[in-house]
N, C-alpha and C positions, 0 to 999 in steps of 0.2 A: 659783667657783674656790676652791680651798683656799688661804686667805690665807698659809699658811706657805710656799707655793711661790714667790710673787712679791710681796713686800711693797714696794709702790711706788705713787705717785700715778698713774703711767701705767697700771698694772694696774687699780687700783680706780676711777679717775675718767675716763680717756680715752675709753673706749668703753662703750656700752650696747646691748644687755644684756651683762653681763660673761660671759666664756666660762665654761662649766661643764665639769666632768670627770665621767667615769663609768668606774670601774675603772681610773683612772690615765690615761685618754685624753680629750683635748679633743674633745667632740662637735661635728660640723660643724653650722653654723647651717642652718635650713631656709628662710630668707628669701633673696631675691635678693641678688646681689653677695656681699660678705663676711659679710653677715648681722648687721652691727653699725653703729651710727651714732657718728661722732666727736662729742665734746663740744667745740664750737668755743671756748668759754671756756678750757678746759684747754689746747687747742692753742695759743692765744695766750699763755697764761701760761707754758707750757713751751718756747716757741719761742726759738731762739738770738737772733733779732732783738729780741724783747722783753727778754731778759736783758741785751743789750748797751746798751739804753736806760736800764736801771735804775741 
């Protein structure tokens, strides 16, 4: 993904593989489901419940 489009931890860390663009369009993944995996550590770090405990 072009970093200048979405500078954020969510864009860069939350899912793998990162979405890619071609001619300004996000290509659809070719794997089952959404085609990405969530990074559970980032989900915990960014969740409102975790932030409330800090």
